[in-house]
Structures are given as C-alpha cells and as structure tokens.
All heavy atoms as an XYZ file, in Angstrom:
907
protein
N     -11.220      3.366      9.430
C     -10.052      3.891      8.721
C      -9.938      5.385      9.015
O     -10.929      6.039      9.273
C     -10.264      3.642      7.223
C      -9.127      4.038      6.358
S      -8.238      2.590      5.792
C      -6.625      3.218      5.788
N      -8.749      5.875      8.933
C      -8.551      7.295      9.176
C      -9.236      8.095      8.072
O      -9.532      7.575      7.005
C      -7.049      7.637      9.185
O      -6.485      7.227      7.947
C      -6.326      6.954     10.325
N      -9.474      9.362      8.331
C     -10.146     10.224      7.366
C      -9.353     10.303      6.064
O      -9.918     10.393      4.999
C     -10.337     11.610      7.959
N      -8.036     10.264      6.149
C      -7.212     10.361      4.951
C      -6.478      9.051      4.690
O      -5.471      8.756      5.308
C      -6.202     11.510      5.080
C      -5.367     11.657      3.818
O      -5.632     11.019      2.804
N      -4.358     12.480      3.889
N      -7.004      8.285      3.743
C      -6.413      6.997      3.394
C      -5.038      7.168      2.723
O      -4.263      6.241      2.648
C      -7.409      6.184      2.519
C      -7.503      6.755      1.122
C      -7.062      4.725      2.490
N      -4.731      8.385      2.282
C      -3.480      8.640      1.557
C      -2.370      9.202      2.444
O      -1.398      9.749      1.951
C      -3.742      9.590      0.387
C      -4.670      8.966     -0.606
C      -6.000      9.215     -0.762
C      -4.353      7.952     -1.563
N      -6.523      8.427     -1.746
C      -5.534      7.646     -2.264
C      -3.177      7.276     -1.886
C      -5.581      6.685     -3.268
C      -3.223      6.318     -2.902
C      -4.408      6.045     -3.579
N      -2.496      9.056      3.750
C      -1.456      9.529      4.660
C      -1.057      8.427      5.622
O      -1.883      7.622      6.035
N       0.232      8.369      5.978
C       0.693      7.382      6.951
C       0.140      7.730      8.330
O       0.075      8.897      8.696
C       2.229      7.365      7.030
C       2.878      6.698      5.850
C       3.369      7.437      4.790
C       3.000      5.310      5.801
C       3.971      6.829      3.700
C       3.592      4.686      4.713
C       4.078      5.451      3.663
O       4.670      4.839      2.591
N      -0.235      6.726      9.075
C      -0.678      6.935     10.452
C       0.514      7.347     11.298
O       1.625      6.855     11.094
C      -1.242      5.637     11.024
C      -2.436      5.154     10.285
C      -2.883      3.835     10.873
N      -3.584      3.101      9.833
C      -3.876      1.830      9.905
N      -3.543      1.127     10.963
N      -4.515      1.247      8.920
N       0.260      8.207     12.262
C       1.331      8.645     13.162
C       1.930      7.462     13.913
O       3.097      7.479     14.275
C       0.804      9.685     14.149
C       0.530     11.030     13.495
C       0.035     12.054     14.505
O       0.360     11.934     15.705
O      -0.679     12.973     14.085
N       1.135      6.435     14.145
C       1.575      5.273     14.923
C       2.290      4.210     14.086
O       2.732      3.197     14.623
C       0.362      4.611     15.600
O      -0.603      4.275     14.593
C      -0.275      5.536     16.626
N       2.414      4.422     12.771
C       2.995      3.385     11.900
C       4.504      3.227     12.062
O       5.062      2.196     11.706
C       2.682      3.676     10.431
O       3.436      4.800      9.974
N       5.155      4.260     12.555
C       6.612      4.195     12.653
C       7.305      4.582     11.357
O       8.528      4.483     11.241
N       6.539      5.043     10.371
C       7.139      5.463      9.098
C       7.834      6.815      9.283
O       7.268      7.736      9.851
C       6.070      5.593      8.015
C       6.612      6.155      6.740
N       6.507      7.496      6.429
C       7.285      5.584      5.732
C       7.091      7.704      5.262
N       7.564      6.553      4.825
N       9.051      6.880      8.805
C       9.798      8.132      8.859
C       9.812      8.751      7.476
O      10.216      8.101      6.510
C      11.236      7.881      9.330
C      11.370      7.282     10.731
C      12.814      6.926     11.022
C      10.835      8.249     11.774
N       9.358      9.991      7.370
C       9.342     10.683      6.082
C      10.745     10.661      5.480
O      11.731     10.877      6.178
C       8.860     12.108      6.261
N      10.814     10.357      4.213
C      12.097     10.329      3.517
C      12.802      8.981      3.573
O      13.796      8.771      2.892
N      12.298      8.039      4.370
C      12.915      6.708      4.455
C      12.695      5.970      3.134
O      11.625      6.047      2.541
C      12.309      5.923      5.604
N      13.715      5.245      2.677
C      13.597      4.479      1.446
C      13.006      3.111      1.772
O      13.644      2.286      2.425
C      14.964      4.320      0.777
C      14.873      3.622     -0.569
O      13.751      3.331     -1.037
O      15.941      3.356     -1.162
N      11.800      2.863      1.322
C      11.102      1.613      1.604
C      11.245      0.593      0.478
O      10.747     -0.525      0.585
C       9.615      1.888      1.849
C       9.285      2.897      2.951
C       7.779      3.142      3.019
C       9.823      2.429      4.288
N      11.933      0.958     -0.596
C      12.096      0.066     -1.735
C      12.746     -1.239     -1.287
O      13.748     -1.232     -0.579
C      12.962      0.727     -2.828
O      12.389      1.998     -3.157
C      13.041     -0.134     -4.076
N      12.142     -2.352     -1.685
C      12.670     -3.668     -1.342
C      12.133     -4.240     -0.038
O      12.348     -5.412      0.255
N      11.424     -3.421      0.748
C      10.833     -3.937      1.987
C       9.802     -5.009      1.647
O       9.074     -4.888      0.662
C      10.128     -2.828      2.765
C      11.006     -2.010      3.670
C      12.218     -1.496      3.246
C      10.592     -1.729      4.976
C      13.016     -0.731      4.087
C      11.381     -0.960      5.832
C      12.593     -0.472      5.376
O      13.372      0.280      6.217
N       9.728     -6.059      2.450
C       8.699     -7.079      2.283
C       7.398     -6.511      2.831
O       7.403     -5.754      3.791
C       9.067     -8.348      3.046
C      10.220     -9.082      2.425
C      10.533    -10.349      3.188
C      11.725    -11.031      2.543
N      12.159    -12.195      3.322
N       6.275     -6.890      2.201
C       4.969     -6.395      2.623
C       4.136     -7.575      3.102
O       3.994     -8.581      2.404
C       4.259     -5.643      1.481
C       2.921     -5.099      1.951
C       5.143     -4.510      0.961
N       3.597     -7.413      4.323
C       2.813     -8.464      4.966
C       1.370     -8.016      5.133
O       1.104     -7.002      5.778
C       3.393     -8.776      6.348
C       4.828     -9.265      6.326
C       4.960    -10.705      5.859
O       4.024    -11.501      6.079
O       6.007    -11.025      5.267
N       0.443     -8.775      4.551
C      -0.982     -8.566      4.810
C      -1.292     -9.226      6.151
O      -0.417     -9.854      6.755
C      -1.809     -9.199      3.690
N      -2.525     -9.132      6.611
C      -2.873     -9.730      7.902
C      -2.776    -11.258      7.856
O      -2.639    -11.894      8.887
C      -4.299     -9.332      8.341
O      -5.218     -9.740      7.336
C      -4.388     -7.835      8.575
N      -2.818    -11.827      6.648
C      -2.786    -13.287      6.529
C      -1.633    -13.792      5.661
O      -1.726    -14.839      5.041
C      -4.126    -13.797      5.998
C      -4.527    -13.159      4.675
O      -3.836    -12.229      4.205
O      -5.550    -13.586      4.102
N      -0.542    -13.040      5.601
C       0.645    -13.536      4.904
C       1.302    -12.519      3.999
O       0.798    -11.423      3.777
N       2.440    -12.916      3.463
C       3.252    -12.041      2.621
C       2.602    -11.821      1.264
O       2.024    -12.746      0.686
C       4.633    -12.681      2.429
O       5.425    -11.877      1.594
N       2.706    -10.572      0.753
C       2.141    -10.285     -0.572
C       3.190     -9.818     -1.572
O       2.883     -9.636     -2.736
C       1.000     -9.250     -0.500
C       1.471     -7.916      0.062
C      -0.170     -9.798      0.291
C       0.491     -6.785     -0.164
N       4.425     -9.610     -1.140
C       5.458     -9.195     -2.080
C       6.396     -8.171     -1.485
O       6.560     -8.080     -0.267
N       7.031     -7.395     -2.386
C       8.009     -6.384     -1.968
C       7.679     -5.027     -2.567
O       7.107     -4.941     -3.657
C       9.409     -6.785     -2.450
C       9.971     -7.982     -1.739
C      11.400     -8.235     -2.185
C      11.995     -9.375     -1.380
N      13.377     -9.623     -1.740
N       8.090     -3.980     -1.858
C       7.865     -2.615     -2.336
C       8.741     -2.352     -3.563
O       9.959     -2.539     -3.520
C       8.182     -1.575     -1.240
C       8.059     -0.154     -1.781
C       7.271     -1.771     -0.038
N       8.098     -1.931     -4.647
C       8.798     -1.594     -5.881
C       8.997     -0.086     -5.983
O       9.989      0.395     -6.495
C       7.976     -2.099     -7.075
C       8.653     -1.821     -8.408
O       9.844     -2.144     -8.543
O       7.984     -1.270     -9.307
N       8.017      0.666     -5.465
C       8.032      2.126     -5.558
C       7.194      2.652     -4.406
O       6.319      1.968     -3.903
C       7.417      2.525     -6.909
C       7.317      4.009     -7.166
C       6.759      4.259     -8.563
C       6.516      5.705     -8.875
N       7.543      6.640     -8.550
N       7.479      3.873     -3.985
C       6.660      4.486     -2.942
C       6.732      5.988     -3.056
O       7.625      6.543     -3.688
C       7.080      4.014     -1.544
C       8.474      4.403     -1.166
N       8.769      5.541     -0.457
C       9.662      3.813     -1.419
C      10.077      5.627     -0.278
N      10.634      4.590     -0.863
N       5.752      6.646     -2.427
C       5.693      8.104     -2.428
C       5.302      8.576     -1.049
O       4.430      7.993     -0.416
C       4.667      8.585     -3.445
O       4.408      9.964     -3.258
N       5.945      9.636     -0.596
C       5.607     10.268      0.680
C       4.838     11.567      0.460
O       4.653     12.343      1.380
C       6.885     10.613      1.467
C       7.522      9.393      2.101
O       6.874      8.334      2.163
O       8.677      9.504      2.543
N       4.401     11.804     -0.773
C       3.736     13.064     -1.100
C       2.529     13.280     -0.182
O       1.674     12.402     -0.036
C       3.280     13.025     -2.558
C       2.753     14.345     -3.048
C       2.406     14.284     -4.529
O       3.080     13.563     -5.277
O       1.447     14.974     -4.915
N       2.476     14.421      0.445
C       1.396     14.737      1.376
C       0.047     14.637      0.662
O      -0.129     15.177     -0.425
C       1.598     16.150      1.982
C       0.389     16.544      2.830
C       2.867     16.203      2.799
N      -0.868     13.893      1.265
C      -2.198     13.722      0.690
C      -2.266     12.725     -0.434
O      -3.312     12.502     -1.014
N      -1.123     12.107     -0.768
C      -1.093     11.155     -1.870
C      -0.023     10.091     -1.653
O       0.529      9.556     -2.606
C      -0.828     11.905     -3.178
O      -0.921     11.029     -4.269
N       0.287      9.769     -0.403
C       1.343      8.798     -0.108
C       0.834      7.372     -0.366
O      -0.314      7.046     -0.096
C       1.801      8.950      1.342
N       1.718      6.530     -0.903
C       1.345      5.154     -1.238
C       2.592      4.283     -1.327
O       3.720      4.789     -1.341
C       0.606      5.105     -2.579
C       1.445      5.607     -3.730
C       2.369      4.777     -4.367
C       1.343      6.922     -4.181
C       3.167      5.249     -5.413
C       2.113      7.394     -5.215
C       3.033      6.544     -5.827
O       3.825      7.012     -6.849
N       2.348      2.965     -1.409
C       3.402      2.025     -1.770
C       2.893      1.214     -2.953
O       1.687      0.948     -3.064
C       3.816      1.092     -0.599
C       2.643      0.270     -0.080
C       4.464      1.889      0.526
C       3.031     -0.764      0.992
N       3.788      0.851     -3.870
C       3.472     -0.044     -4.972
C       4.189     -1.356     -4.663
O       5.398     -1.368     -4.439
C       3.944      0.513     -6.337
C       3.731     -0.518     -7.443
C       3.204      1.806     -6.669
N       3.414     -2.446     -4.618
C       3.949     -3.744     -4.246
C       4.022     -4.647     -5.467
O       3.029     -4.838     -6.169
C       3.069     -4.408     -3.167
C       3.651     -5.748     -2.742
C       2.908     -3.484     -1.964
N       5.215     -5.183     -5.713
C       5.396     -6.203     -6.748
C       5.010     -7.522     -6.099
O       5.678     -7.989     -5.183
C       6.850     -6.227     -7.206
C       7.109     -7.262     -8.285
O       6.245     -8.143     -8.511
O       8.187     -7.214     -8.897
N       3.907     -8.121     -6.554
C       3.372     -9.307     -5.904
C       4.062    -10.599     -6.327
O       3.774    -11.659     -5.773
C       1.860     -9.438     -6.182
O       1.671     -9.605     -7.582
C       1.111     -8.228     -5.665
N       4.982    -10.519     -7.315
C       5.688    -11.726     -7.741
C       4.702    -12.806     -8.163
O       3.709    -12.527     -8.817
N       4.924    -14.056     -7.736
C       4.052    -15.149     -8.175
C       2.670    -15.139     -7.514
O       1.761    -15.809     -7.977
C       4.826    -16.405     -7.764
C       5.721    -15.965     -6.658
C       6.044    -14.517     -6.930
N       2.498    -14.345     -6.441
C       1.224    -14.379     -5.719
C       0.049    -14.007     -6.625
O      -0.969    -14.670     -6.641
C       1.293    -13.478     -4.476
C      -0.011    -13.387     -3.766
C      -0.748    -14.425     -3.275
C      -0.760    -12.208     -3.501
N      -1.903    -13.956     -2.707
C      -1.937    -12.598     -2.830
C      -0.557    -10.857     -3.749
C      -2.894    -11.681     -2.414
C      -1.499     -9.963     -3.329
C      -2.652    -10.377     -2.675
N       0.135    -12.897     -7.367
C      -0.913    -12.545     -8.346
C      -0.273    -12.498     -9.735
O      -0.402    -11.542    -10.465
C      -1.596    -11.187     -8.060
C      -1.975    -10.997     -6.600
C      -2.860    -11.053     -8.901
C      -2.665     -9.665     -6.302
N       0.482    -13.514    -10.058
C       1.100    -13.652    -11.379
C       1.881    -12.428    -11.826
O       1.709    -11.916    -12.922
C       0.053    -14.026    -12.436
C      -0.741    -15.237    -12.065
C      -2.073    -15.125    -11.720
C      -0.152    -16.484    -12.031
C      -2.810    -16.241    -11.353
C      -0.878    -17.608    -11.666
C      -2.208    -17.487    -11.327
N       2.727    -11.917    -10.935
C       3.632    -10.846    -11.310
C       3.007     -9.472    -11.433
O       3.610     -8.560    -11.959
N       1.799     -9.304    -10.964
C       1.159     -7.980    -11.023
C       1.678     -7.095     -9.899
O       2.263     -7.558     -8.941
C      -0.354     -8.130    -10.888
C      -0.964     -8.874    -12.042
C      -2.221     -8.203    -12.478
C      -2.843     -9.000    -13.608
N      -3.256     -8.228    -14.698
N       1.395     -5.824    -10.041
C       1.713     -4.870     -8.994
C       0.395     -4.337     -8.430
O      -0.607     -4.285     -9.142
C       2.535     -3.706     -9.540
C       3.938     -4.113     -9.940
C       4.766     -2.933    -10.409
O       4.220     -2.047    -11.096
O       5.958     -2.915    -10.087
N       0.421     -3.976     -7.150
C      -0.755     -3.367     -6.526
C      -0.324     -2.076     -5.864
O       0.796     -1.949     -5.388
C      -1.433     -4.305     -5.493
C      -2.044     -5.511     -6.171
C      -0.477     -4.728     -4.398
N      -1.224     -1.098     -5.863
C      -0.975      0.176     -5.208
C      -1.764      0.192     -3.905
O      -2.965     -0.065     -3.912
C      -1.403      1.327     -6.114
C      -1.104      2.721     -5.558
C      -0.604      3.634     -6.668
C      -2.322      3.327     -4.907
N      -1.072      0.444     -2.797
C      -1.721      0.511     -1.491
C      -1.554      1.912     -0.926
O      -0.427      2.390     -0.776
C      -1.089     -0.493     -0.525
C      -1.277     -1.968     -0.877
C      -0.436     -2.846      0.033
C      -2.736     -2.336     -0.757
N      -2.656      2.583     -0.617
C      -2.552      3.902      0.026
C      -1.809      3.778      1.357
O      -1.919      2.760      2.051
C      -4.005      4.312      0.249
C      -4.801      3.490     -0.699
C      -4.052      2.198     -0.834
N      -1.079      4.807      1.731
C      -0.292      4.795      2.966
C      -1.142      4.532      4.200
O      -0.661      3.978      5.185
C       0.460      6.110      3.117
N      -2.418      4.881      4.163
C      -3.298      4.669      5.305
C      -3.558      3.211      5.621
O      -4.050      2.886      6.692
N      -3.237      2.302      4.688
C      -3.404      0.871      4.955
C      -2.214      0.315      5.727
O      -2.267     -0.804      6.219
C      -3.571      0.054      3.651
O      -2.389      0.170      2.865
C      -4.786      0.514      2.859
N      -1.129      1.090      5.818
C       0.082      0.642      6.519
C      -0.135      0.777      8.024
O      -0.354      1.870      8.531
C       1.323      1.461      6.084
C       2.543      1.110      6.935
C       1.605      1.251      4.611
N      -0.074     -0.357      8.725
C      -0.258     -0.319     10.173
C       1.079     -0.178     10.897
O       1.152      0.419     11.957
C      -1.007     -1.556     10.669
O      -0.343     -2.738     10.294
N       2.158     -0.737     10.289
C       3.453     -0.663     10.966
C       4.589     -0.840      9.968
O       4.497     -1.639      9.044
C       3.520     -1.777     12.022
C       4.751     -1.740     12.890
C       4.588     -2.645     14.100
N       4.439     -4.050     13.774
C       5.455     -4.913     13.705
N       6.684     -4.514     13.916
N       5.222     -6.183     13.425
N       5.656     -0.091     10.190
C       6.879     -0.224      9.397
C       7.967     -0.713     10.347
O       8.189     -0.122     11.408
C       7.297      1.125      8.758
C       8.615      0.984      8.012
C       6.208      1.650      7.842
N       8.629     -1.804      9.971
C       9.702     -2.369     10.789
C      11.022     -2.213     10.037
O      11.352     -3.031      9.179
C       9.418     -3.843     11.074
C      10.460     -4.489     11.973
O      11.576     -3.934     12.109
O      10.164     -5.558     12.537
N      11.786     -1.136     10.337
C      13.023     -0.892      9.592
C      14.115     -1.942      9.861
O      14.948     -2.188      8.998
C      13.475      0.494     10.053
C      12.653      0.848     11.236
C      11.492     -0.083     11.299
N      14.085     -2.576     11.025
C      15.110     -3.595     11.323
C      14.947     -4.823     10.445
O      15.920     -5.345      9.917
C      15.054     -3.989     12.803
C      15.732     -2.974     13.699
C      15.867     -3.480     15.125
O      15.966     -4.704     15.336
O      15.867     -2.622     16.017
N      13.712     -5.314     10.308
C      13.452     -6.494      9.481
C      13.107     -6.137      8.043
O      12.862     -7.019      7.219
C      12.303     -7.327     10.077
C      12.726     -8.096     11.310
O      13.939     -8.311     11.506
O      11.832     -8.485     12.088
N      13.046     -4.827      7.754
C      12.675     -4.343      6.417
C      11.340     -4.936      5.977
O      11.217     -5.549      4.923
C      13.778     -4.625      5.398
C      15.038     -3.851      5.711
C      15.954     -3.787      4.521
C      17.101     -2.877      4.862
N      17.543     -2.047      3.818
N      10.335     -4.730      6.837
C       8.985     -5.215      6.547
C       7.980     -4.102      6.787
O       8.148     -3.272      7.669
C       8.619     -6.391      7.461
C       9.256     -7.694      7.069
C       8.711     -8.826      7.922
C       9.345    -10.142      7.503
N       8.867    -11.247      8.355
N       6.924     -4.143      5.983
C       5.790     -3.233      6.131
C       4.558     -4.108      6.360
O       4.324     -5.060      5.612
C       5.595     -2.371      4.874
C       6.791     -1.445      4.699
C       4.296     -1.583      4.946
C       6.761     -0.645      3.428
N       3.803     -3.776      7.389
C       2.586     -4.514      7.708
C       1.380     -3.661      7.328
O       1.326     -2.489      7.671
C       2.552     -4.846      9.203
C       3.672     -5.766      9.612
C       4.915     -5.251      9.963
C       3.495     -7.141      9.618
C       5.962     -6.086     10.324
C       4.539     -7.986      9.978
C       5.769     -7.466     10.334
N       0.444     -4.269      6.589
C      -0.773     -3.568      6.203
C      -1.967     -4.262      6.856
O      -1.933     -5.467      7.109
C      -0.952     -3.485      4.666
C       0.149     -2.645      4.044
C      -0.993     -4.848      4.023
N      -3.018     -3.488      7.133
C      -4.160     -4.035      7.857
C      -5.272     -4.501      6.926
O      -6.451     -4.299      7.182
C      -4.670     -3.033      8.890
C      -5.218     -1.771      8.265
O      -5.259     -1.683      7.006
O      -5.612     -0.859      9.005
N      -4.893     -5.150      5.863
C      -5.846     -5.739      4.927
C      -5.451     -7.192      4.678
O      -4.294     -7.555      4.808
C      -5.839     -5.003      3.579
C      -6.296     -3.561      3.652
C      -7.748     -3.461      4.104
N      -8.293     -2.140      3.955
C      -8.129     -1.138      4.801
N      -7.396     -1.298      5.867
N      -8.682      0.031      4.590
N      -6.445     -8.008      4.283
C      -6.163     -9.401      3.949
C      -5.658     -9.482      2.505
O      -5.842     -8.536      1.723
C      -7.433    -10.270      4.066
O      -8.380     -9.818      3.095
C      -8.017    -10.211      5.479
N      -5.088    -10.611      2.179
C      -4.634    -10.825      0.805
C      -5.805    -10.726     -0.165
O      -5.682    -10.168     -1.244
C      -3.949    -12.193      0.693
C      -2.637    -12.253      1.446
C      -2.141    -13.666      1.617
C      -1.259    -14.069      0.485
N      -0.583    -15.367      0.734
N      -6.955    -11.259      0.242
C      -8.148    -11.226     -0.612
C      -8.600     -9.786     -0.867
O      -8.924     -9.417     -2.005
C      -9.278    -12.032      0.044
C     -10.454    -12.273     -0.868
C     -10.167    -13.188     -2.047
O      -9.203    -13.981     -2.003
O     -10.914    -13.101     -3.038
N      -8.609     -8.941      0.175
C      -9.007     -7.539     -0.005
C      -8.051     -6.837     -0.977
O      -8.482     -6.060     -1.819
C      -8.992     -6.806      1.344
C     -10.149     -7.178      2.248
C     -10.031     -6.533      3.614
O      -8.992     -6.614      4.260
N     -11.084     -5.882      4.052
N      -6.774     -7.123     -0.866
C      -5.776     -6.500     -1.747
C      -5.927     -7.021     -3.171
O      -5.881     -6.259     -4.134
C      -4.359     -6.733     -1.188
C      -4.202     -5.976      0.141
C      -3.294     -6.310     -2.196
C      -3.010     -6.398      0.971
N      -6.141     -8.324     -3.299
C      -6.301     -8.936     -4.621
C      -7.518     -8.374     -5.353
O      -7.513     -8.237     -6.572
C      -6.436    -10.456     -4.451
C      -6.370    -11.224     -5.734
C      -6.391    -12.711     -5.426
C      -6.246    -13.531     -6.675
N      -6.233    -14.970     -6.383
N      -8.575     -8.018     -4.598
C      -9.816     -7.519     -5.198
C      -9.825     -6.013     -5.431
O     -10.816     -5.468     -5.914
C     -11.014     -7.904     -4.325
C     -11.244     -9.395     -4.338
O     -10.950    -10.078     -5.306
N     -11.760     -9.928     -3.245
N      -8.735     -5.343     -5.104
C      -8.642     -3.887     -5.303
C      -8.644     -3.563     -6.803
O      -8.353     -4.428     -7.634
C      -7.360     -3.364     -4.661
N      -8.958     -2.313     -7.148
C      -8.899     -1.929     -8.567
C      -7.524     -2.257     -9.153
O      -6.505     -2.009     -8.514
C      -9.133     -0.408     -8.532
C      -9.902     -0.181     -7.263
C      -9.378     -1.207     -6.287
N      -7.520     -2.850    -10.339
C      -6.268     -3.256    -10.982
C      -5.356     -2.050    -11.182
O      -5.819     -0.960    -11.494
C      -6.565     -3.931    -12.320
C      -5.356     -4.603    -12.913
C      -5.683     -5.447    -14.126
O      -6.824     -5.935    -14.231
O      -4.802     -5.606    -14.967
N      -4.066     -2.268    -11.008
C      -3.080     -1.190    -11.099
C      -2.144     -1.406    -12.279
O      -1.617     -2.489    -12.475
C      -2.264     -1.130     -9.802
C      -1.128     -0.145     -9.852
C      -1.378      1.212     -9.917
C       0.189     -0.579     -9.840
C      -0.329      2.130     -9.972
C       1.237      0.331     -9.886
C       0.976      1.677     -9.950
N      -1.975     -0.366    -13.078
C      -1.017     -0.351    -14.178
C      -0.239      0.947    -14.042
O      -0.788      2.025    -14.275
C      -1.755     -0.418    -15.513
C      -0.816     -0.347    -16.722
O       0.315      0.180    -16.597
O      -1.221     -0.814    -17.794
N       1.042      0.849    -13.648
C       1.778      2.083    -13.331
C       1.883      3.036    -14.512
O       1.928      4.237    -14.325
C       3.150      1.779    -12.731
C       4.141      1.134    -13.634
C       5.435      0.908    -12.878
C       6.354     -0.015    -13.642
N       7.459     -0.463    -12.823
N       1.885      2.510    -15.738
C       1.962      3.389    -16.908
C       0.689      4.217    -17.088
O       0.722      5.325    -17.599
C       2.235      2.576    -18.180
C       3.609      1.914    -18.140
O       4.526      2.479    -17.508
O       3.753      0.819    -18.720
N      -0.449      3.662    -16.659
C      -1.723      4.359    -16.816
C      -2.156      5.092    -15.551
O      -2.819      6.113    -15.630
C      -2.831      3.348    -17.132
C      -2.842      2.797    -18.515
C      -4.141      2.036    -18.697
C      -3.912      0.748    -19.444
N      -5.075     -0.115    -19.424
N      -1.844      4.536    -14.388
C      -2.501      4.968    -13.160
C      -1.712      5.890    -12.242
O      -2.320      6.581    -11.436
C      -2.968      3.742    -12.371
C      -4.018      2.959    -13.099
N      -3.996      1.587    -13.192
C      -5.112      3.360    -13.779
C      -5.036      1.184    -13.900
N      -5.730      2.238    -14.260
N      -0.382      5.888    -12.303
C       0.369      6.789    -11.421
C       0.068      8.228    -11.815
O       0.178      8.605    -12.971
C       1.874      6.523    -11.490
C       2.381      5.343    -10.670
C       3.898      5.235    -10.783
C       1.981      5.440     -9.207
N      -0.357      9.012    -10.853
C      -0.676     10.414    -11.124
C      -2.028     10.634    -11.769
O      -2.362     11.748    -12.152
N      -2.840      9.581    -11.881
C      -4.163      9.682    -12.489
C      -5.192      9.940    -11.385
O      -5.465      9.063    -10.570
C      -4.478      8.372    -13.227
C      -5.850      8.361    -13.866
O      -6.806      8.906    -13.337
N      -5.948      7.699    -15.006
N      -5.787     11.148    -11.333
C      -6.711     11.481    -10.246
C      -7.938     10.569    -10.183
O      -8.425     10.260     -9.108
C      -7.122     12.931    -10.530
C      -6.300     13.400    -11.663
C      -5.580     12.238    -12.262
N      -8.428     10.125    -11.327
C      -9.601      9.247    -11.348
C      -9.280      7.911    -10.677
O     -10.050      7.389     -9.865
C     -10.053      9.026    -12.796
C     -11.398      8.360    -12.908
C     -11.859      8.286    -14.361
O     -11.951      9.340    -15.019
O     -12.113      7.157    -14.811
N      -8.116      7.337    -11.011
C      -7.697      6.074    -10.389
C      -7.448      6.289     -8.892
O      -7.827      5.466     -8.060
C      -6.432      5.530    -11.069
C      -5.956      4.237    -10.451
C      -6.614      3.036    -10.716
C      -4.872      4.216     -9.591
C      -6.202      1.849    -10.129
C      -4.451      3.031     -8.998
C      -5.119      1.853     -9.282
O      -4.696      0.684     -8.699
N      -6.831      7.406     -8.559
C      -6.554      7.778     -7.169
C      -7.864      7.758     -6.365
O      -7.938      7.190     -5.273
C      -5.925      9.176     -7.185
C      -5.329      9.642     -5.914
N      -6.065     10.264     -4.938
C      -4.061      9.591     -5.447
C      -5.272     10.590     -3.926
N      -4.058     10.183     -4.211
N      -8.935      8.366     -6.916
C     -10.236      8.395     -6.259
C     -10.850      6.997     -6.140
O     -11.460      6.657     -5.129
C     -11.202      9.321     -6.997
C     -10.822     10.779     -6.840
O     -10.128     11.155     -5.901
N     -11.256     11.597     -7.777
N     -10.676      6.201     -7.191
C     -11.216      4.839     -7.201
C     -10.558      3.997     -6.101
O     -11.245      3.328     -5.328
C     -10.970      4.225     -8.585
C     -11.628      2.895     -8.800
C     -11.331      2.336    -10.191
O     -10.528      2.879    -10.954
N     -11.974      1.241    -10.522
N      -9.245      4.044     -6.017
C      -8.512      3.268     -5.007
C      -8.808      3.809     -3.610
O      -9.020      3.040     -2.667
C      -6.985      3.277     -5.296
C      -6.192      2.709     -4.138
C      -6.700      2.505     -6.560
N      -8.832      5.122     -3.475
C      -9.148      5.728     -2.185
C     -10.519      5.327     -1.701
O     -10.724      5.026     -0.518
N     -11.481      5.287     -2.617
C     -12.836      4.853     -2.273
C     -12.889      3.389     -1.870
O     -13.566      3.019     -0.916
N     -12.119      2.557     -2.579
C     -12.095      1.125     -2.274
C     -11.525      0.879     -0.874
O     -12.140      0.218     -0.049
C     -11.263      0.371     -3.323
C     -11.122     -1.107     -3.020
C     -12.172     -1.988     -3.303
C      -9.977     -1.609     -2.431
C     -12.063     -3.336     -3.008
C      -9.866     -2.967     -2.136
C     -10.906     -3.827     -2.428
O     -10.789     -5.158     -2.120
N     -10.361      1.426     -0.601
C      -9.730      1.184      0.695
C     -10.358      2.013      1.814
O     -10.426      1.561      2.949
C      -8.223      1.434      0.636
C      -7.497      0.317     -0.060
C      -6.968      0.491     -1.329
C      -7.358     -0.926      0.537
C      -6.313     -0.548     -1.979
C      -6.723     -1.969     -0.094
C      -6.186     -1.774     -1.354
O      -5.545     -2.802     -1.996
N     -10.831      3.189      1.503
C     -11.449      4.031      2.512
C     -12.801      3.501      2.976
O     -13.222      3.726      4.093
N     -13.465      2.750      2.114
C     -14.766      2.195      2.456
C     -14.711      0.843      3.132
O     -15.711      0.301      3.540
N     -13.521      0.269      3.242
C     -13.372     -1.047      3.861
C     -13.077     -0.922      5.343
O     -12.476      0.034      5.789
C     -12.175     -1.784      3.255
C     -12.395     -2.350      1.910
C     -11.177     -3.149      1.482
O     -10.093     -2.990      1.991
N     -11.382     -4.013      0.531
N     -13.437     -1.946      6.034
C     -13.040     -2.044      7.431
C     -11.708     -2.753      7.490
O     -11.420     -3.614      6.651
C     -14.084     -2.811      8.244
C     -15.396     -2.101      8.270
N     -15.563     -0.906      8.931
C     -16.590     -2.392      7.714
C     -16.807     -0.504      8.783
N     -17.447     -1.386      8.052
N     -10.919     -2.415      8.476
C      -9.631     -3.087      8.651
C      -9.861     -4.562      8.906
O     -10.843     -4.961      9.500
C      -8.872     -2.491      9.834
C      -8.498     -1.071      9.610
C      -7.788     -0.543     10.824
N      -7.638      0.897     10.690
C      -7.331      1.685     11.680
N      -7.155      1.199     12.877
N      -7.197      2.958     11.490
N      -8.907     -5.335      8.478
C      -8.991     -6.782      8.682
C      -8.738     -7.134     10.135
O      -8.102     -6.440     10.852
C      -7.975     -7.486      7.807
C-alpha cells in the first residue's frame, strides 16, 4: 500500500473536485454498494459507501488509498480490497466517526496494514 492510505493514487484516474456521489463501488470480488459521501481533503480523502442489503444497510468508510481506479463513464469506483476485508473493517457510524481522529487512525491502521487483494 502507498505510504498515505488517505490519498488517491496518481494512477486512479480520480480528478480532484469530481462529484463521486452515486458511483457504484466494486471490490475485487463484486459490488459493495454506492458512494453516499466523499472527501478530497488532502491527507484525509475517503469515500463512504452505502452497502444497501449487502451488510444490512450499513455504511463503510474507505480511505482514498484503497481506490485503484475511477471510471467516470460507467460511474464506478474500483477498490483493491475483497468484500470480506471491507466487511471486517472497523464499524463506521457517520454521526460518531466523521472527523474523529481516533477513528481515522484506527481505519488507517486497518487498511494500511493490509495487503491488496
């Protein structure tokens, strides 16, 4: 993984300022939902995915460094993690966790310590 899990890779095709809301999100082994919210903040970029029925309507926060490719034509984002790796990530509650440095460190440690799928 890159040194900064909270930044988009130069090779992802992500354009700063692009609205990713509603894009479908694909793990290495299938669809996990749609982007509900995202941030391009330097050093803290992420996407929040509404998983719908996949994890019973929960949302997951994925650091931008997990994004391997953005396809603006098909409105899809590809991440280099499996559904299982995403499902096992620290639970996300946007009311408690957005802007919470402790949660930020926990998620960064989880994804930063994993190998790509």
